[in-house]
N, C-alpha and C positions, 0 to 999 in steps of 0.2 A: 553459541550465542543464535548460527544461522539453524545449528539443529531445533534449538530451542523452538523457534519459528517454525518448524517447519511442524515439529510436532502440532505445537498449536491449530497451525492452516490441515491437518489430515494431512501436508504430504507425507510423511513418515507416522509411521506405527511404533507406535510403545515397544517398548520390547519386558517390561515389563508396567502394570495402572493402566491408567486410561486415563483419557484429551474431555473432560464434559461441556457442552453446546450446547444449550439453553437447557439444561438439568437431564440431555439424551447423552448418553456415552458416543460421543461423536469418534472418536478414535477406531469403535470399533463397526461404525457405519459400513456398508458398503462401497467399496471405488465409487462409481457413478454415483450418491448417493451424498458420500463425503465434497465431490469435486462439487455437485449440485447447492448444495448447500455455502462450501465456498466459495463461489460464484453470486449468489445473491448477500450472501452477511459478511461476508470479508473483502478488506480494499488489502492488497499484498505490495508493500516495495520491495522486491527486488535488491542485491548486489547492485546486479547489472540486468541493463534493464532489456526484457524482452518483447518486442514487438510481431506484427507481419508487417515484416520487410515493405511487401510488395501496397503497402495501403499508407495513404495520407497521414497525417495527426490525428484528425478530426476523424476519419474513419475506424481508427483506433480505438479513441475512445468510444465510439457509436458502437462498433463494437462490444466493446467489454458493458455499454448498456446493456447489449441485447443479451447476450451472453446470462447476465443476471436474471432476465426476463422483462426489461420493461422499454421503452420505448425511447429512440434515440432522441436525444435530447438538444436541438442542434443550441440552443444560450445557455442553457448549463454550461456545455463544452468550453463556448466561447467566452464564457464568465472565468470558467476555472481558470483557461488559459490565459487572457488577459491577468489576471491576477498573480498569476510565474512569469508575465512578459513575456509568454509565447503566443501573442495572440496574429503577428505577422507570422507565425510560422504553423497557423490552419490547416493548408491548405499544402503544406510542406509532405517532401514524404520521409519518414522517421530517420532512412539509412543514409540522409544529408544533410542527420541532425548533427550539431556537437556532440560530444557526451553528455557532457553538461546539462541540455535543452534535451537530451534522451532522459536525465534522473528526471527533470523535473515535469516530462513527459508522462513515466511513468507512475509518478507520483497524483498527478492529474486522472489519469486512469486511473490510480486504486480508489479514486475516493469519486470517482462521476454518478456508481450507483448509492453514493446514500451509504455506505458498509454499515455494522452495526460496531465492528471492530476492524481496525486500521493497523496493520503488522509493518512496519517502519525495521528494512535492516539496510542500516547505514545509507540515510534516504539525503545525506548530506555530504559525503566522502569528495561526490567532483563539482564541490561547488563553491563557487568566490562568499566571504562573506556575505553581501545585498542578497543572496541567493538564500545562503541556507535560513537569511529569517525570512524572507518572504516563503521561504517553503515550512519553516516550520510556523510560523502565523496562519499558513493556508491547509499544515494538519493540525495542529488545534483546535484552529476555527471550523474546519469539518464536523472533527470531533464533537465540539460542543454541540455545534445544529443540527444535529444528526439524535444526540448523546453513546453516542458513539466513544467507545475505550479506545483507548490508544499505545500503541504497546511499542517503544523504539528501542533497538538493540543498537549501539556505537562503539569508534573508539574516538570519536570526534571529541576533545576537548573544548570544542568550540559551543559544544551542546547542552558543557555542564551548568555553564551562568544563563543559559538561554529558556531553561527547563526550569522553570520554580515550582512548578507542579509534580515532583516526579518519586519517582520511590526505587531506590538502588536496593538489588534483590544479587542476589549470592545462592547457588546451588552447591548444595553438597548431596551430589549422586549417592551416597555410603550413607545418608541417614534413611529410618524408619519413618 
């Protein structure tokens, strides 16, 4: 499942075939162009949070907006953190957060720039039921607001009943 997300995000190159983004062979683009397109059009929630540890929560989110070619929007950042129950962590350093808080901040970082595609790898694995509901609501709302596609891959059985509009996909790598 993680490999699938990495292929879609252009972080890995397929050994056969192509990944297309907006009708273009995304997987065939040079690395720098894939990186730029990913930063502008995709939001990715990794299984393990990755941050610039020397920055605060708000600075990490502002950096994500800057890398997407946007001006940092403090109101948007605060709104996302409020929706995730983290407004009190706005100026905290990310290395001072719990694992669950880091997971929620990584979700805010993935959607702060309004991407067209949101890819989430186990976004609720470190969260309790209340925060799982908040995260799912945020991901769905952000996808709806920006007309984005939302792809969540997970083993978290709690999501089974919470995801009403889902498509389950089984991949057969040997099929033509």
